N, C-alpha and C positions, 0 to 999 in steps of 0.2 A: 037188477040195475047196478047194485054195488060191484057185483062180480064183473059184470060188462065194463065197467069203469076201470077195475083193476087191470083186467086183461088188455085194455086199450093203452093203459100207462105202460105196461110191460112191452107191448109191441112197440110203442113209441120209443122207449128206452134202448130196445134192441136195435132199432133202424138208427137212432142218433149214434150208437156206439159203432155201427158198421160204417157209417158215414165218416165218423172221426177217424176210425182206423184206416179207412181208403185215403183220406186227405193227408194223413201223415206219410203216405208212400208217394206223395207227389213232390216233385222238385220244379222250379222255374228258373231259367236263366235269361237275363236280359244282356244284350249287347248294344252299347251305343256305336254308332257310326259316324266316321270323321266327315267334316265338310268336304263338299265335292269340288272338282276342277271347275273353273270359271264358266265353261261352256254349258254346264247343267244347272238347272234350276230345281229346287225341291219339290216333289209332289207327296203329299201326305206326311206321315210321321217320319222322324229322323233316327228310329231305332227299329230293331226287331227282336223278337221274343221267341225263345224256343221253351216250350213247355212239355215236360216229360212226365207221363203218368205210367204207374206201374200196377198190374193186377196184384191182389194179395195172394199169398201162399201158392205160387206158381211154380212148377217144376222147372228146373233150368233146361230141361229137354224138350218142352212143349211150348207152343206159341202162347203168347199173352191173350191173343184174340181181340186187342184193342189197339186204338191208336196209341203208339208209344211215344211219339214225339210230333209236334206240329209246329212249323216254321212260318211266319208271315214276313215278307219283306216288301216294302214299298219301293217302287222304282223312282228313278229321277228322270224327268223329261228333258230333252235337249232345248235350249232356248230357240234354235232354228227349226224345232220341230213343227211343221205347218198346222197339224190339227191339235198340237199339245196334249197328245195322248197320254194318259197316266197308265201304269201297269203295275200290277200287284201279282206276287207269286205266293202260292201257298204250297208247302211241302208237306205231305203226310208220310211219317215213317211209321209203318204199323205192322203188325204179325212179326214181331221180333222173335227169332227162333234161334235157339243155341242148339246147333247140330251134334255137338259133342264135347266132351272135356278130355283132353289127354296131356301128357306130360313130356317135356323135353328133359332128358336125363342128362345131368352135368355131373362129371367126376372131376374132384379136385384134391390135390395133394395138401393136407393141413398138417402142422406140427403138433404131435401129440406124445407127451412124455419125451421131448427132445428129438423124437424121430418123425420123419415126413411119412404120412400114411394116406392112402387114397379113401375119400368119403364121397359118397353119391348124395346128390340132391335132385329134387324134382321140381321143375318150374311148370305151372300149369299153362296150357294152352287152350284157348276157347276157339272152336270153329262155329261161326255164326252166319246168319243172313238176316237182311231186313228187307221186307218188301216196301219200296218207295215209289209213290207217285207225285208228280208235281204239275200244277196247273199254273198256266200263264193266261192272265185276262188283261185285255185293254182294247180301246178303240172298237169296242162292239165285237170282239173276237175271243175265243176261248179255246186254248190248246192243252191237251192233256198228255203227259209223258210218263213213263214207267220203266222201272230198271228189270222187269220181268223178261227173261229170254223167251222169244217167240217160239223156239223150237223145244226147249226143255220145260217151259212154262215154270220156271223156277227163278228166283233172284240169284246173283252170284253168290258163292260161299266165299267168305274171307277168314283170315286167322288172326286172333288177338293174343299175344304172348305176354303173360304176366311178369313183371320184374320181381318175382318173389321165389323164394327157395324153401322147400320143405323136405323132411326126412323121409316121407312116404307118400306114395300116390293118393292114398286115403286122405291124409291131411291136406293135401293139395286140392282134392275134390270138395272136401268140407268147406275149405276156405272160398271157393268160387260159389258154392251154394248159399253160404251165409252173407256174401257181398254181392250178389247177382245185380241188385239195382245200380250199384256204383259202376260195374262193368258196363251194363246196358247204357247207362247215360253217357259214359266215355266214349263208347262205340258210335251210339248215336251222333254224338257231337262230331266226331271224326267224319261220319258219313256225310253229315250236313254241309260241312265244309267243302268236302270235295264235290258235293252237287252244286253248291255256289259257284265254284270254279268252272264246272262243266256247263253251267247255264251261261256264265260270261263268255265262254269260248264258242259255244254253239248255238244256243237258243234264243238268246235275246235280241230283239230287233235293234237296228242301228239307233233309233231315236231314244232308246232307254239305256239307262246306266245302272248297273248294280255294283255295290262294294265287293271287292275280291277279298279273299282270307287275309292277305298282307295288309290290305287297306283297312280292315277292320282293327287290326292291331296297332295302328300307328295314329298319332294325333295330327288334326288337320294343319297345325302350324308348322309340321316338320318339312313341308315343301318350301324350297329356295325362293319361290315367287311370293311366299307369304310375308308381309310386313313384320310378323313375328319370328320370323327365322333366326335372326342373329341372337335375340334376346332368348329365344328357345335353345339355341346351341349353348349359349352362356350359362343358362340355368341348368341344362343336362351336364356340362362338364363340373359345375359346382357340386351337383349332386352326387357324381362319380366321386369327387375328392372327398365329399362328406362319408360316403359309403366305405370308402377305403380307410377313413380315420376313424371308423366304428370303434370305440374303446372295447377292449377284450374283457374288462370286467368294470363293475360299478354301475352308476345310474346311467340311463340314456338321455336324462333331461339336457345335457349340454349338446347332444347330437340333434335332439328335436329343436332346441334354440337356433342351432346353425341353419336349420331348414327354414326358418321364417322368411328369408328373402325368396326363396323358392315359392313359398306358400302364397306371398304377397304377388309374385309374378303371375300366378293362375287367376288370383282374385281380380288383377288388372285385366286379364283376358275376358273373365266373366263380365265385367263392367262394360268393356267395349263392345260387347254384343247387345247393343242397345235395341230396344223394341218399345213400341208405344204400349204394347200389352205386357203388364208386369209379370204375368204368369208365363207368357212365353218366353220372356228375357231369362227368368229363373230357369226354366226348363233347358234352354239353351246353354246357360252357364253350368248348370249341372252336368250336362252331357259333356262338355269339354272338360270340366274338372275331373269327373269320373274316367273319362277317356284317358286323360293324362296320367292319372294314377295306375290304370291298366298298363299304359306304355312303360312307365318307369318301373312298375312291379316286375313285368316280364324281362325288360331288357337289362336292368341292373341287378335286381334280386337273383334272377336266374344265373346271370354271368357269375356273380358272387359264389352262388351255390357250387356251380361248375368248378370254380377256382377251389372251393373249400373241399369238394370231393376229390379232386385232383391230389390235394395236400393229403387227404386221408388214406388214399389208395397207393401214393407214390413216395411221398417224402415224409411228411410230418403229420401224423394222425391227431395227436394232441392239439396242435394249433389249428388244423382243419376243423375239428369238432367244435373248438372254442369259437372259431368264426361263424359256424353254422348256427350254434345257440344264440349268438348276438344278432345274427341276421332275423332269426325267429322272434327274438325279443323286440327287435326294432319293427318288425311287422305288426306285432301285437300292440305295440305303443302307438303306430300310425293308425292302425284300425280303431283304438279306443279314441283317438282324436279326430275320428272321421277323415283321415287324411289318405286313405287308400281304399279302393274297391277292387277286390280280386274276383273276375268272372272267369277267367281261362284256367 
């Protein structure tokens, strides 16, 4: 009996360890969606979630054999839709397959002991395919679509080029194998956004509205018809001037203090989304606030990075690197104060 108990405990420990190891290989991304045009009313939740699960210790050359990503989007029904049909789409991106890893050879002239000499770099390229199916459901009907070619019985093969340079093909291959989950996640997200655009163009019935890729990335009050538009533009310009005045050294506290009016602006918007249900009100407020953070993080920080990288590559590397460091510091400070949520 004692031996049986010990064996049972060992079995449970092994199982628990396996589950824990699998869970650490999962990531989840949630993308808030902006408020819709006046002619649509919401049906269901106002956000969608992508969950990516990766099998453990999978060779980059073989399929994971499991659902790699699943996306749920709730549709929004038009007000003049006679039967008020709701529609939900489920996208399954599964059987992720890396077809192969190869390299782009890049030869550059670099200065060595005062002389320009040619140096070869290798940049990894991943050929991949994802079998994707998506299901449209609503008004009692169900339609299934797939990206498998009816003639070849295979999904399309695409290439993904890494913005990394290595001195040998072996180093390049090792880097891809060690970081394959990151690449899979990035590729899947790219694929899913292209699917959303395709659905909007070809598949969605007229009475249902889905957010496009661009609409996912902008705040609802960026529309000129919105009563918040003027104030939004004012806050946006103020933020740009604050970003441009980031101190090149010293504490970021003065910059954070300058951002207080901007923070108050979004709090005001949260409060204006009144609802009898306190939880609903909070959820709406959080959605708008987080989306605004994403919007500004994308538009302003990425523009600033572009400017800094241009300085590094073309004009003044010292100043460019200093600006990049301070942008990173400011992001860290904003995250610490829960002022920014980066999802993209």
